[in-house]
NUMARMAR-300496 format. One line per 4 residues: their letters; for each residue x, y, z of C-alpha. Coordinates in steps of 0.001 Angstrom, whole numbers. Layout:
REM NUMARMAR-300496
A = X:Y:Z | ...
END
This chain:
REM NUMARMAR-300496
MGRH = 90247:95588:120370 | 92548:95291:123325 | 96313:95656:123312 | 97169:96333:126941
FEVR = 99523:99129:127857 | 100330:101219:130916 | 98900:104734:130915 | 101572:107079:132185
AASM = 99503:110174:133030 | 101287:113376:133929 | 98070:114396:135704 | 98848:111670:138272
AKTA = 102185:113188:139240 | 102666:112972:143007 | 105818:114939:143730 | 106812:118562:143352
AVKA = 109859:117534:141322 | 107762:115643:138775 | 105325:118536:138485 | 108168:121001:138009
KLYS = 109545:118803:135222 | 106135:118674:133570 | 105736:122454:133749 | 109216:122960:132307
RYGK = 108448:120555:129472 | 105277:122344:128431 | 106816:125764:129034 | 109471:124995:126420
EILM = 106934:123574:123954 | 104672:126608:124334 | 107601:129002:123962 | 108789:127333:120758
AAKA = 105273:127193:119270 | 104722:130861:120116 | 108068:131886:118606 | 107364:129892:115444
GVPD = 104293:132019:114707 | 102122:134672:116311 | 102184:134413:120152 | 98386:134247:120225
PEMN = 96635:130833:120337 | 93669:132209:118389 | 95977:133010:115470 | 98483:130165:115898
ASLK = 97028:126666:115541 | 100196:124910:116740 | 100332:127044:119870 | 96652:126408:120555
KVIE = 97170:122635:120351 | 100124:122688:122756 | 98169:124831:125229 | 95216:122424:125074
RAKA = 97512:119495:125876 | 99133:121462:128687 | 95764:122277:130262 | 94659:118639:129956
NQVP = 97793:117676:131890 | 96957:120227:134610 | 99666:122729:133780 | 98734:125978:135619
ADVI = 97572:129007:133647 | 100449:131135:134982 | 103028:128693:133555 | 101342:128940:130146
KRAI = 101121:132746:130362 | 104793:133124:131329 | 105910:131102:128312 | 103763:133163:125938
DKAK = 104903:136435:127520 | 108517:135327:127127 | 107915:134788:123400 | 106232:138183:123121
GGTT = 109233:139768:124825 | 111519:138612:122032 | 113577:136186:124096 | 116664:134757:122409
ENYS = 115964:131355:124001 | 115775:128760:121281 | 115553:124977:121428 | 115949:122251:118844
PATY = 114333:118807:119092 | 116558:115731:119388 | 115748:112075:119993 | 118046:109431:121447
EGFG = 117635:105684:121942 | 119270:103017:124037 | 119196:99785:126027 | 119046:99057:129725
SGGA = 121295:96631:131553 | 120896:93185:129990 | 119540:94615:126730 | 115879:93543:127138
ATVI = 114567:96929:128243 | 114741:99799:125776 | 114296:103525:126040 | 113566:106494:123761
IDCL = 114373:110017:124974 | 112867:113132:123423 | 114780:116336:124131 | 114572:120056:123465
TDNA = 118048:121513:123667 | 120009:124687:123058 | 123323:122811:123293 | 123477:119364:121699
NRTI = 126977:118636:123061 | 125812:119261:126628 | 122710:117135:126128 | 124531:114092:124767
ADLR = 127133:114356:127541 | 124414:114461:130204 | 122584:111496:128658 | 125768:109458:128309
ACFN = 126475:110014:132008 | 122991:108668:132869 | 123585:105541:130795 | 127074:104967:132207
KSHA = 125833:105253:135802 | 123139:102662:135069 | 125298:100124:133173 | 123128:100902:130146
KLGV = 124053:101524:126514 | 123242:104576:124436 | 122467:103380:120909 | 122210:104838:117417
AGCV = 119120:106357:115825 | 116545:103697:114989 | 118070:100955:117123 | 114924:100545:119272
SFNY = 112246:102860:117850 | 111209:100267:115242 | 109665:98350:118160 | 107507:101317:119188
EHVG = 104387:102865:117693 | 103895:106628:117477 | 100310:107400:118558 | 97991:109999:119965
LLSI = 96800:108740:123358 | 93661:109821:125204 | 92368:108380:128472 | 89009:109201:130074
AYED = 86505:107728:132519 | 83976:106282:130041 | 82722:102812:129102 | 80528:103031:125969
EEAM = 82963:101757:123364 | 80394:101697:120555 | 79324:105317:121091 | 82943:106425:121209
MDAL = 83826:104550:118049 | 80870:106074:116203 | 81810:109594:117341 | 85422:109222:116233
IMAE = 84502:107689:112891 | 82016:110497:112218 | 84784:112998:112976 | 87037:111199:110462
VELK = 89569:110305:113139 | 91922:107478:112186 | 91347:105209:115162 | 93962:102650:116121
DIEV = 92573:101104:119279 | 90013:101448:122059 | 90461:99616:125335 | 88124:99746:128332
EDGQ = 89144:98450:131738 | 87663:99216:135172 | 85662:102141:133826 | 88666:103739:132134
MNIT = 88790:104086:128351 | 92155:104339:126604 | 92016:105488:122986 | 94884:105504:120524
VEPT = 94704:107400:117246 | 97048:108657:114568 | 99165:111357:116267 | 98075:113937:113687
DLNK = 94452:113276:114723 | 94986:113813:118459 | 93269:117204:118621 | 90552:116117:116211
AKDA = 89842:113177:118531 | 89799:115526:121524 | 87194:117737:119845 | 85047:114712:118929
IEAL = 85155:113390:122492 | 84243:116799:123927 | 81252:116928:121570 | 80171:113462:122747
IPDV = 80872:114136:126452 | 80685:117918:127089 | 82009:117763:130669 | 84770:115241:129951
TFDV = 88062:115361:131858 | 91110:113943:130100 | 93372:111902:132346 | 95803:111636:129433
LEDT = 96034:113679:126261 | 99411:113288:124626 | 101478:112473:121597 | 103475:109438:122704
MLPN = 105435:106319:121794 | 104036:102950:122876 | 106116:99767:122767 | 104734:96877:120731
EYVT = 105621:94564:123621 | 106494:95077:127277 | 109205:93236:129186 | 109417:92368:132878
LEGE = 112720:92976:134605 | 113973:91430:137820 | 116766:91881:140351 | 119731:94055:139444
DLKL = 118484:94743:135898 | 115278:96227:137310 | 117158:98394:139827 | 119560:99661:137191
FQRL = 116794:100441:134705 | 114847:102301:137400 | 118012:104294:138093 | 118363:105092:134382
INLL = 114781:106369:134088 | 115140:108494:137232 | 118439:109998:136062 | 117099:110768:132589
NEVD = 114086:112558:134038 | 116440:114789:136040 | 118175:116087:132895 | 116874:119566:132062
DVQQ = 116918:118998:128300 | 114830:115812:128485 | 111207:116365:127544 | 109847:112822:127564
VYHN = 111118:109323:128275 | 109452:106254:126755 | 110329:102666:127652 | 109084:99100:127405
CGNI = 109458:97945:131016 | 106062:96923:132363 | 106994:96638:136045 | 108849:99860:136739
NDPA = 107769:102688:139042 | 107556:105495:136505 | 108212:109011:137811 | 105143:110184:135859
E = 102842:107737:137623
END
């Protein structure tokens, strides 16, 4: 197989700010999953899946517990998902922003400010997402592609791609099969550690930016990641220093 892409692993976060953002992101997801059902992962499949992803991305147990306890306490906090799309300076680089918000007007105002400060353009729904693929992404230290493929096929996982490079295996599957793939990999490799385990958007093609366009797009990504309502930022720039790397 072999479509190359950059693995943006939250587990590789190097700064306290990036870690805090990651914990906030999963805290919100856990809270919403717990509020949508029983606040017990053994009785709430959606909550269990979010917690598994959080643990794989090295979210501390106390962050997970606080979010569940908040749901048990009957908090009035409530968030709605929203997705926005846009273009960087020059139009070659694109971005998709996933948000969880309790105030859509505030969120769009904050995002518009990020775009304006970066000479970028906030677009309409669907303007760039058609050039991305929604996948489940798993990354582990493993090299036996044939054994992995057999294990996933036996588990009835809809496999999209397997890529091995420098001892690292990147696996993409249908997003609905992410946890099924995780279980199959754990059965194959009992002591496996996931460097990445996430539902994500991958661009069909990457672009390389230079000069002022690169600086402005870097500014855009940094500003977006500072917005509280932003959960995840996806882009197609292959030579940017991602905050999650």
